[in-house]
Every structure is written in C-alpha cells, then in structure tokens.
C-alpha positions in Angstrom: -3.5 17.5 5.4 -0.7 15.4 6.9 -0.5 15.7 10.7 2.9 17.4 10.8 1.9 20.0 8.2 -1.3 20.8 10.2 0.7 21.1 13.4 3.3 23.3 11.7 0.5 25.5 10.4 -1.0 25.8 13.9 2.3 26.4 15.8 4.5 28.7 13.6 6.8 30.8 15.7 10.1 32.6 15.6 12.8 32.7 18.3 16.1 34.7 18.6 18.4 33.5 21.3 20.5 36.3 22.7 20.9 35.4 26.3 22.2 32.3 28.2 20.0 29.6 29.6 19.8 29.0 33.3 21.8 26.4 35.2 18.5 24.5 36.0 17.7 24.3 32.3 21.2 23.1 31.4 21.1 20.5 34.1 17.6 19.2 33.0 18.9 18.7 29.4 22.1 16.9 30.6 19.8 14.6 32.7 17.9 13.8 29.5 21.2 13.1 27.7 22.4 10.8 30.5 19.2 8.7 30.1 20.2 7.8 26.5 22.3 4.9 25.6 26.0 5.6 24.9 25.6 4.6 21.3 22.2 6.3 21.0 22.8 9.9 21.8 22.9 11.2 18.3 26.4 12.7 18.8 24.9 15.3 21.1 27.9 14.9 23.4 29.9 17.0 20.9 27.5 20.0 21.4 25.8 19.5 24.7 28.7 20.4 27.0 27.9 21.2 30.6 29.0 24.7 31.6 28.3 26.2 28.1 25.3 28.1 27.0 22.6 25.5 26.2 20.9 28.0 23.9 23.7 27.2 21.4 23.4 23.5 21.8 22.3 21.5 18.8 18.5 21.1 18.6 17.8 23.8 21.2 16.1 27.0 20.6 15.6 29.8 23.2 13.7 33.0 23.5 15.3 36.4 23.6 15.6 36.2 27.4 17.5 32.9 27.3 14.5 30.6 28.2 14.6 27.2 26.4 11.5 27.1 24.3 12.2 24.2 21.9 13.9 20.8 22.0 13.9 19.6 18.4 15.7 16.2 18.1 13.7 14.4 15.4 15.5 11.6 13.5 18.7 11.8 15.4 19.1 8.0 16.1 18.4 8.5 19.8 18.1 5.3 21.9 17.1 4.9 25.5 14.4 6.4 27.7 12.8 9.8 27.9 13.8 11.5 31.2 11.0 13.3 33.1 13.6 16.0 33.8 12.5 17.8 30.6 9.4 18.9 32.5 11.7 21.2 34.5 12.1 23.3 31.4 9.4 25.7 32.6 9.4 27.7 29.4 9.4 24.7 26.9 6.8 25.2 24.2 7.7 22.5 21.6 9.3 19.0 22.2 10.0 16.9 19.1 11.6 13.5 19.6 10.0 11.8 16.7 11.6 9.2 14.3 14.1 7.8 16.8 14.4 4.5 18.7 13.4 5.7 22.2 12.0 3.0 24.5 10.1 2.7 27.8 7.1 4.8 28.8 6.1 8.3 28.0 6.4 10.5 31.2 2.9 11.7 31.7 4.3 14.8 33.2 5.2 16.0 29.7 1.5 15.7 28.7 0.5 17.6 31.8 3.2 20.3 31.4 2.2 23.8 32.2 4.1 25.2 29.2 4.3 22.6 26.3 1.9 23.3 23.5 3.4 20.9 20.9 4.6 17.3 21.9 5.7 14.8 19.2 7.2 11.4 20.1 5.9 9.6 17.0 7.8 6.7 15.3 9.6 5.4 18.4 9.4 2.2 20.4 7.5 3.6 23.4 5.1 1.2 25.1 2.9 0.7 28.1 -0.3 2.5 29.2 -0.9 6.2 29.2 -1.3 6.8 32.9 -4.3 8.6 34.5 -3.2 11.8 36.1 -5.1 14.6 37.9 -4.1 18.1 37.3 -4.7 21.2 39.4 -4.5 23.3 36.3 -8.1 23.5 34.9 -6.8 24.1 31.4 -3.5 22.7 30.1 -1.8 24.6 27.2 -1.2 21.5 25.1 -2.5 22.0 21.5 -0.8 19.3 19.4 0.0 15.8 20.7 1.5 13.2 18.3 2.2 9.7 19.9 1.6 7.7 16.7 3.6 4.7 15.5 4.6 3.3 18.9 3.5 0.3 21.0 1.2 1.9 23.5 -1.5 -0.4 24.9 -4.5 -0.3 27.1 -7.4 2.1 27.2 -7.2 5.8 26.7 -7.2 7.6 30.0 -10.5 9.3 30.7 -9.5 12.1 33.1 -6.5 13.3 31.1 -8.4 14.8 28.3 -10.8 16.8 30.5 -8.1 19.4 31.1 -6.8 19.6 27.5 -9.2 22.3 26.6 -6.8 23.9 24.2 -6.2 20.7 22.2 -6.3 21.2 18.5 -4.7 18.0 17.0 -4.3 14.5 18.4 -2.6 11.7 16.5 -2.4 8.3 18.4 -2.6 6.1 15.3 -0.7 2.9 14.7 -0.6 1.7 18.3 -2.6 -1.0 20.2 -5.1 1.1 22.2 -8.3 -0.7 23.2 -11.6 0.1 24.6 -14.0 2.9 23.6 -12.9 6.3 22.3 -13.5 8.7 25.2 -15.7 11.6 24.1 -13.8 13.9 26.5 -11.0 14.1 24.0 -13.0 16.5 21.8 -16.1 17.6 23.8 -13.9 19.7 26.1 -11.9 21.3 23.4 -13.9 23.9 21.4 -11.0 24.4 18.8 -10.4 20.7 18.2 -9.6 20.2 14.5 -7.8 16.9 13.9 -8.3 13.4 15.4 -6.3 10.3 14.1 -6.8 7.1 16.0 -6.5 4.7 13.0 -4.7 1.4 13.2 -5.6 0.5 16.8 -8.0 -1.8 18.5 -10.7 0.6 19.6 -14.2 -0.9 19.9 -17.7 0.4 20.5 -19.7 2.9 18.5 -18.5 6.1 16.8 -19.4 8.8 19.3 -22.3 11.0 18.4 -20.5 13.9 20.2 -18.2 14.3 17.2 -20.9 16.4 15.6 -20.5 19.1 18.3 -16.9 19.7 17.1 -17.6 22.6 14.7 -13.9 23.1 14.0 -13.2 19.4 13.2 -11.5 19.1 9.8 -9.9 15.6 10.0 -11.4 12.4 11.5 -9.4 9.2 11.0 -10.6 6.2 13.0 -10.2 3.5 10.4 -8.6 0.0 11.0 -10.2 -0.5 14.4 -13.0 -2.7 15.7 -15.7 0.0 15.7 -19.3 -1.1 15.2 -22.7 0.4 14.7 -24.1 2.8 12.0 -22.6 5.9 10.6 -23.5 8.6 13.1 -25.9 11.1 11.5 -24.6 13.7 14.0 -21.4 14.0 11.9 -23.5 16.3 9.6 -23.1 19.0 12.3 -19.3 19.0 12.0 -19.6 21.2 8.9 -15.9 21.9 8.7 -15.0 18.2 8.0 -12.7 17.8 5.1 -11.3 14.3 5.6 -13.2 11.3 7.0 -11.7 7.8 7.2 -13.7 5.0 8.8 -12.2 2.2 6.8 -11.8 -1.4 8.0 -14.2 -1.5 10.8 -17.4 -3.5 11.5 -19.9 -0.8 10.8 -23.4 -1.6 9.6 -26.2 0.1 7.9 -27.3 1.3 4.5 -25.1 4.0 3.0 -28.0 5.4 1.0 -29.7 6.5 4.2 -26.7 8.4 5.6 -26.5 12.1 5.8 -22.7 12.0 5.4 -22.9 13.2 1.8 -24.2 16.5 3.0 -20.8 17.5 4.3 -20.0 19.8 1.4 -16.5 20.5 2.5 -15.3 16.9 2.2 -12.2 16.3 0.1 -11.5 12.7 1.3 -14.2 10.1 2.1 -12.8 6.7 3.0 -15.4 4.1 3.8 -13.5 1.1 2.4 -14.1 -2.3 4.1 -16.5 -0.7 6.6 -19.3 -3.3 6.3 -21.7 -0.9 4.6 -24.6 -1.9 2.3 -27.1 -0.2 0.1 -26.7 2.1 -2.9 -24.8 5.3 -3.5 -27.4 8.0 -3.0 -27.8 10.9 -5.5 -26.7 13.2 -2.7 -23.1 12.2 -3.5 -23.3 14.9 -6.1 -23.2 17.6 -3.3 -19.6 16.7 -2.6 -18.3 19.1 -5.2 -14.9 19.4 -3.5 -14.4 15.7 -3.2 -11.0 14.5 -4.4 -10.8 10.9 -3.1 -13.7 8.4 -2.7 -13.1 4.9 -1.2 -16.1 2.6 -1.1 -14.2 -0.6 -1.8 -14.8 -4.0 -0.2 -18.3 -3.4 1.1 -21.7 -5.0 0.4 -23.0 -2.2 -1.8 -25.2 -2.7 -4.9 -27.3 -1.0 -7.5 -26.3 1.3 -10.3 -24.1 4.4 -10.0 -26.1 7.6 -9.8 -25.6 10.1 -12.6 -25.0 12.7 -9.8 -21.6 11.1 -9.3 -20.5 13.1 -12.4 -21.0 16.3 -10.4 -17.9 15.4 -8.3 -15.7 17.0 -11.0 -12.6 17.3 -8.7 -12.3 13.6 -8.1 -8.8 12.3 -8.5 -9.2 8.9 -7.0 -12.3 6.6 -6.9 -12.4 2.9 -5.9 -15.6 0.9 -5.9 -13.7 -2.4 -5.9 -15.3 -5.6 -4.6 -19.0 -4.7 -4.3 -22.1 -5.8 -6.2 -22.7 -2.7 -8.3 -24.6 -3.4 -11.5 -25.7 -1.9 -14.9 -23.4 0.0 -17.2 -21.3 3.1 -16.4 -22.6 5.2 -19.2 -25.1 7.0 -16.9 -22.2 8.8 -15.3 -20.3 11.6 -17.0 -16.7 10.9 -16.2 -15.4 14.2 -17.6 -13.1 14.7 -14.7 -9.8 16.2 -15.7 -8.1 15.5 -12.3 -9.1 11.8 -12.3 -5.9 9.7 -12.0 -7.1 6.4 -10.5 -10.5 4.7 -11.2 -11.0 1.1 -9.8 -14.4 -0.5 -10.7 -13.1 -4.1 -10.6 -14.9 -7.1 -8.9 -18.4 -5.9 -9.5 -21.3 -6.8 -11.9 -21.0 -3.9 -14.3 -22.1 -4.6 -17.8 -22.1 -2.9 -21.2 -19.2 -1.2 -22.9 -16.7 1.3 -21.6 -18.3 4.8 -21.6 -16.8 7.3 -24.0 -16.5 9.9 -21.2 -13.8 7.9 -19.4 -11.5 8.4 -22.4 -11.7 12.2 -21.8 -9.8 11.8 -18.4 -6.5 12.5 -20.0 -4.6 12.4 -16.6 -5.9 8.9 -15.9 -3.0 6.7 -14.7 -4.8 3.6 -13.4 -8.0 2.1 -14.9 -9.2 -1.1 -13.4 -12.2 -2.8 -14.9 -11.3 -6.4 -14.1 -13.8 -9.2 -13.1 -17.0 -7.6 -14.3 -19.3 -8.4 -17.2 -18.1 -5.8 -19.7 -18.2 -6.8 -23.3 -17.6 -5.4 -26.8 -14.6 -3.5 -28.1 -12.8 -0.4 -27.2 -13.1 3.1 -28.8 -10.1 4.6 -30.7 -10.5 7.4 -28.1 -8.7 5.2 -25.6 -5.5 6.5 -27.2 -6.2 9.8 -25.2 -5.0 8.0 -22.1 -1.3 8.4 -22.7 0.0 7.2 -19.3 -1.9 4.1 -18.1 -1.9 1.0 -16.0 -4.9 -0.9 -17.5 -6.6 -4.0 -16.1 -9.6 -5.7 -17.9 -9.0 -9.3 -16.8 -12.1 -11.5 -16.4 -14.6 -9.8 -18.8 -16.0 -10.7 -22.2 -14.1 -8.3 -24.5 -13.5 -9.4 -28.0 -11.1 -8.8 -30.9 -7.6 -8.9 -29.3 -6.0 -7.6 -32.5 -8.1 -4.5 -32.6 -7.6 -4.0 -28.8 -3.9 -4.0 -29.2 -4.1 -1.6 -32.2 -6.1 0.8 -30.1 -3.9 0.5 -27.0 -0.6 1.1 -28.8 -1.5 4.7 -29.0 -1.2 4.9 -25.2 2.5 5.8 -25.5 3.2 5.5 -21.8 1.2 2.3 -21.1 3.0 0.6 -18.2 0.8 -2.3 -17.2 -1.6 -4.3 -19.3 -3.6 -7.1 -17.7 -6.2 -8.5 -20.0 -6.5 -12.3 -19.3 -9.8 -14.2 -19.5 -11.1 -12.3 -22.5 -10.9 -12.9 -26.3 -12.0 -16.5 -25.9 -10.6 -18.8 -28.5 -9.1 -16.1 -30.7 -5.6 -16.2 -32.2 -2.9 -14.1 -30.6 -1.8 -11.6 -33.2 1.6 -11.9 -34.8 1.5 -8.4 -36.5 5.0 -7.0 -35.9 3.6 -3.5 -35.9 2.8 -3.9 -32.2 6.1 -2.1 -31.4 4.7 1.0 -29.6 4.6 -0.5 -26.1 8.0 0.9 -25.2 7.2 1.5 -21.5 5.3 -1.7 -20.8 6.5 -3.4 -17.6 3.6 -5.9 -17.0 1.8 -7.9 -19.7 -0.7 -10.7 -18.8 -2.8 -12.4 -21.5 -3.6 -15.6 -19.6 -6.6 -17.9 -19.6 -8.2 -16.8 -22.9 -7.4 -19.5 -24.4 -5.6 -18.1 -27.4 -4.1 -20.2 -30.2 -1.0 -19.5 -32.2 2.7 -19.1 -31.2 4.4 -16.7 -28.8 4.5 -13.6 -31.1 7.6 -11.8 -32.2 6.3 -8.4 -31.2 6.8 -9.3 -27.5 10.5 -9.2 -28.2 10.2 -5.5 -28.8 9.0 -4.8 -25.3 12.3 -3.6 -24.0 11.2 -2.7 -20.5 9.0 -5.8 -19.9 9.5 -7.2 -16.4 6.6 -9.6 -16.0 4.9 -11.8 -18.7 2.1 -14.2 -18.1 0.8 -16.2 -21.1 -0.4 -19.2 -19.1 -3.6 -21.2 -19.6 -3.8 -20.7 -23.4 -3.4 -23.1 -26.4 -0.1 -21.7 -27.6 2.0 -24.0 -29.7 5.6 -24.1 -31.0 8.8 -23.7 -29.1 10.1 -21.1 -26.7 11.5 -18.4 -29.0 15.2 -17.9 -29.2 14.9 -14.1 -28.5 13.6 -14.7 -25.0 16.9 -13.6 -23.3 16.7 -10.3 -25.2 14.1 -9.2 -22.7 16.7 -7.8 -20.5 14.4 -6.9 -17.5 12.2 -9.9 -17.5 12.2 -11.7 -14.1 8.7 -13.2 -14.0 7.7 -15.6 -16.8 4.7 -17.9 -16.7 3.9 -19.8 -19.9 2.4 -22.8 -18.1 -0.6 -24.8 -19.3 -0.1 -24.4 -23.1 0.9 -26.8 -25.8 4.5 -25.7 -26.2 7.1 -28.3 -27.4 10.8 -28.9 -27.8 13.7 -28.8 -25.4 14.2 -26.1 -22.7 16.5 -23.8 -24.6 19.8 -22.5 -23.2 18.7 -19.0 -24.1 16.0 -19.2 -21.5 18.5 -19.9 -18.8 20.5 -16.8 -19.4 17.8 -14.2 -18.6 19.8 -11.3 -17.2 17.5 -10.4 -14.3 17.6 -14.0 -13.0 21.4 -14.3 -13.1 22.6 -12.1 -10.3 21.4 -9.6 -7.7 23.5 -6.9 -9.4 21.4 -7.2 -12.5 18.1 -7.3 -10.5 19.0 -4.0 -8.9 18.6 -2.4 -12.3 14.9 -2.9 -12.4 13.0 0.4 -12.6 9.9 0.0 -10.5 9.1 3.8 -10.1 6.3 3.7 -12.6 4.6 0.5 -11.5 1.3 1.6 -10.0 0.8 -0.3 -6.7 -1.0 -2.3 -5.5 -1.1 -4.6 -8.5 -4.2 -6.9 -8.4 -3.1 -10.1 -10.2 -6.2 -12.2 -9.4 -9.2 -11.6 -7.1 -7.3 -13.3 -4.3 -3.7 -12.3 -5.1 -2.3 -8.8 -5.0 1.1 -7.3 -4.7 1.3 -4.2 -2.5 5.1 -3.6 -2.7 7.6 -4.1 -5.5 9.6 -6.4 -3.3 6.7 -8.8 -3.0 6.9 -10.0 -6.6 8.7 -13.3 -6.8 11.3 -14.2 -9.5 9.4 -16.8 -11.3 9.9 -19.3 -14.1 6.9 -21.6 -14.8 7.0 -24.0 -17.8 4.7 -26.6 -16.3 1.8 -28.4 -18.1 3.3 -28.3 -21.6 4.9 -30.9 -23.8 8.6 -30.1 -23.3 11.1 -32.9 -23.8 14.8 -33.5 -23.2 16.8 -33.0 -20.1 16.9 -30.3 -17.5 19.9 -28.3 -18.7 22.7 -27.9 -16.1 22.7 -24.2 -17.0 19.6 -23.9 -14.8 22.1 -23.3 -12.0 22.8 -19.9 -13.4 19.4 -18.5 -12.4 20.5 -17.7 -8.9 17.8 -15.1 -8.3 14.9 -17.5 -8.9 12.3 -17.9 -6.1 9.9 -20.2 -8.0 10.8 -22.9 -10.6 8.0 -25.2 -11.9 8.8 -27.7 -14.7 6.2 -30.2 -13.7 3.8 -32.1 -16.0 6.1 -32.3 -19.1 8.1 -35.2 -20.6 11.5 -34.3 -19.3 14.0 -37.1 -18.9 17.4 -37.7 -17.4 18.6 -36.9 -13.9 18.1 -33.8 -11.8 21.3 -31.7 -12.5 23.5 -31.1 -9.5 23.7 -27.4 -10.5 20.1 -26.9 -9.3 21.7 -26.7 -5.9 23.1 -23.3 -6.9 19.6 -21.8 -6.7 20.1 -20.5 -3.2 17.0 -18.2 -3.3 14.7 -21.0 -4.4 11.5 -21.3 -2.3 9.3 -23.5 -4.5 10.6 -26.3 -6.8 8.2 -28.5 -8.7 9.6 -31.3 -11.0 6.7 -33.7 -10.6 5.0 -35.7 -13.3 8.0 -36.0 -15.6 10.1 -39.0 -16.6 13.2 -38.2 -14.5 15.6 -40.9 -13.3 18.3 -41.3 -10.8 18.3 -39.9 -7.2 15.2 -38.3 -6.0 17.2 -35.2 -5.4 20.8 -34.2 -4.9 21.7 -34.6 -1.3 22.6 -31.0 -0.8 19.2 -30.0 -2.1 17.4 -32.2 0.4 19.1 -30.4 3.3 18.0 -27.0 2.1 15.8 -25.0 4.5 12.5 -23.3 3.7 12.2 -25.1 0.3 8.9 -26.6 -0.8 9.4 -28.9 -3.7 7.7 -31.8 -5.5 9.4 -34.6 -7.3 8.0 -37.6 -9.1 8.6 -40.9 -7.3 11.6 -42.2 -9.1 11.1 -46.0 -9.0 8.2 -45.8 -11.5 6.3 -48.4 -9.4 4.2 -46.2 -7.1 4.0 -43.4 -9.6 2.6 -41.0 -7.0 3.8 -37.5 -6.3 6.1 -37.1 -3.3 5.7 -33.8 -1.5 8.4 -32.7 0.9 8.2 -29.5 3.0 11.5 -28.7 4.7 12.2 -26.0 7.3 
C-alpha cells in the first residue's frame, strides 16, 4: 500500500470550523508565511490576511471550538524555510507541506510536538542532519512521519525514536542517511506498521528486532548498503505483506531462509540482493503473493513445481541468474499474471503450454537462454504482448510469425539471434501486426531482402535488422513508416545509393512530428541487449545506422532535413564525393561516423568541427595514411 494511502487510512478525521482561531495561532501562521520567499508563497497572501479568522484561510482546518488542527499545503509551490513557529499551534494534528520546494532544515520541534500525529514534508529540498533532542514527554503523539525525497544526511538520531511509542508509519526513503538502522524506531512502538528507508546509504545488518513487530505490514529497506543474511527473525512478523530488500549486499542461500513462511506476503522484492541457492518448495506457501522479484542474484537450480501454487502472481522476474532445466515443471495457469521475465538464465527446452493460458500476460521475456524448437498455436491466446526471445535457438521464423500474428495487440517483438541462416519471409499476409511499435530481428543471420510486409506496420517506431545477410536496396516505401525514428540496418549486404525517400522520414524531420509518438503502450524497461536497456521513453535515441553495407554514391544533401537525429552512422560503405554542408543542420547530432568510405574534400565543414558534444569519425582524406581519425569535441 502506498505510504500516503496507508497514512490516510490511519488518520481519517472530520472537522467543522464554527469559531474563530486565537490571535496566537494567527500570528504563528503569519510567521510561517513570512519565512517563505516572496515568489514562493503559493498565493497564500490573498487568503492569509492578518486580523481575519484563520480558520477560513486556505489550507487551514479548525475544530468546532476554533483550534487549528490541520495545515494542508501540499503542492502549492512553496519556497523558503519552515518556521518553528508552527509548533505554537498547540492543537495542530496534521501538517502536510509535501511536494513543494522548501529548503533548509526540518525544525526538530515539529517532530517532538505534543499535538502533531501526522507530519509530511516529503518531496522538498530539505537537508542537514536530524538533530538529537531529549523530550520530557515519555510518549509523543506522532503516528505518521514522512520525510522522504529530500536531502537529509548523517545518521538517524538514536534518542528521538525512544519517545515515539505511538509511531505507526515512517517513510525516510530517498535521502542520504548513513550508519545503522536504529532498532529503537520500531522496538518502542507496539503498533508500528510501516517502515520505508529505501534509497539511502544505511549499512550494517538487518536488525533481528524487526521480528518483534507483530503489526508490521510493510518493510522497505532496499537500495542501501546492508549486509549479512536474511534474518530468520522476520518470520515472527506474521503480518508482513510487503518486503523489499533489493539492491543490498546481503549474503546467504535463499533456500535456507524461512521468509517463505510469511503467508500474508503480497510483494517480495529480493532483486540484486546478493543471494544464492535455489528457490525452495516452500515458496508455494505464499498463496497471496502478487509480485516476486528475484532478479540479478546468483541463484541456480530448477524452478520448483510449488511455484505454480502462487496462483495470484501478477509479476515475476528471475532475470539474470543461473536457473536451469525447462519451465514445464511449473504450472503457469495464473490468470492475473501480467509480467513474466525469465531472461538471462540457462533455461532449456520449449515454452510450456501453460504459459499460453495466462491470457492477461502483457510482458513475456525469454531472452538469452537456451530455449529451442517452435511455438504452439496457443500463443495466439496472448492478445496483448511485449515479447522478447532474443538469444535462443528457436527455428522456423515463418511459422513463428504466422503464430504471432494472432496476437492482435502485440506491441514489441524482439527475436534476434535465432533462426540461424533462414530466409526472412516475404509473405505479404503478415499484415496483422497493426499495433507493433518495436521489431528487432538482428544477428540471425537471415538472407533475402527487406520484406514488403514491414511496410504494413503502421505504428512501427523502432526497427533493427542489423547483422544479417540481407541483400537488395533500401525499399522505396521506407518513408511510409510514419512513426519510425530508430532504424538500424547495418552489417548486411545492401547495395545502391542512399535513397531520398529515406531522408524524409517524418519522425526525424521536426520536433513537432516527434511529439506525435504514442509511447503509452510501450512496456518499460525495454531490454535491448544484456548490457543495454531503456528505462524511460526519452532515453531512446533517434538513430539511422546504414554502416557496414555496400552502399555507393554520394551522401545526399537532403540528409540535413533529419534535424531530430541523435546518431548517424554511414561508415564502412563505398560512398564518394564531399561531406555535404547541409549535415551541419543536424543540431541534435551526438554521434556521427563517416569513416571507411571514399569521401574527398575537406575533412569536415568548418561549422561542424566547432560543434560541441559531438563524437564523430571521418576517414583521413589524403588517402595516404588511410587511418581513422577520431575527434571528441566538448
């Protein structure tokens, strides 16, 4: 459950202001307003007028007797510091200043307030250490504290948490806290239910004391520097529903852990946690499990058949381990399964028929394993799919495409390094991929010509046919792919001139056209190769790679039309003539490679040489040294 939803569920209340607030409360609020920058007060000046009833001010709620109970100013564009004067609001219950641009330190007096039960200053620019402070009050009322997504540093104070016996939820994620996680946070709070300390720099072991938190439902300490084994004491926290220990330096064999006995778990995230061993059969006890992350570990062995008992799974990733054998031992009849990532392992055999029964599957990644054979016609049951099988030993590309065309909402198809030495099909009946955005059939190496059926892929944005044995010319219909901005047909045997049609691709002409790209249905991240992945849509470069072919003729001056290009590679062809001056119009260009051609004239137009942040290669033009000149500017 997201932090704010949990907090809202814990702190629901109703208020009905009928009386006026006191002069002291009004003055305390005005002092807070005065501490903000003139251009960062969120237009509160229009409402917060001294001398008027502050119970009617924007963002202020009062009780029936006129006591200020809530200051709710989230996402108001506030800039400046947080005044300690707010602690003078002796009846204040909830203070929410999240999602602003507040700076400076957090007044520790607010944490030690004798009235506040909910404090949220997340998503600001607060910094510094959380100060130690002794309180005469043996039990502070604070229940929910959210200081996430700021720039706090240093160690967590040890004494502060000893008096927060009513604490229910603490979120300090996405800061730069160091040192060990103090056990006093949760040991002294019998009702403690949620702890999120992820994305910090905490070190040391995961405290055994967490097992004593019988009410704990959410534990997120991933993306830190924690070490040691998974604490078996966690099994005593029987209410745990969400555990995230990802991206730490943990050790140990997962098969010996008792963590799989926590039958209430819905999310188990142990990705990149440094674990080894096998998945024990006890995983089948997690009948409520919806998300399982075991990616990027050192795990091995075959998957236990008991994994099929987790019938509520919606997301499973075992990516980048050393799992072996085939998948047929597991019954994948999981109607809620939407993402399954088995890539970068040593799985063998064919694709189990039970996977095809997961009709809600949206992402299926099988890349870089040892799968072989052909697909079942039942794959057509997977209507909406992003499908990756790169780096296996599948055969019969024609039959594969015939099967996949029944997946009417197929959005991404990555199937390079398969179908070795086959011929790319030219059957024009492959016209059912109307929603396909990404198609990669690289490094097969396929023979034949670029097929006409690709011209029917009206929504295609990225096409990679590199590292094949394709022949012929670039087809004249290439500019009809109105959304294509990423084209790699390098390392083939293509011939002829660079056609003018290629240089009028709509998405590469202007930013206005590029804005029409529909990226809503692209399942991210996209794993292009084992070492290259795109986690955001904006990370994809606009790319045109024609290198390592047999193209002849000159570089057409129309090349200057492709103003959205990031990467242009025409190297290792037989191009002649001069480098056209129009190439200087490519103001977005970051990589330009024209090496190993037969170009003449100046090594580069003068205005191109002065460009910043451009990495380009050009063949030494005097034809005597014949070595590649590499220039890195910027």
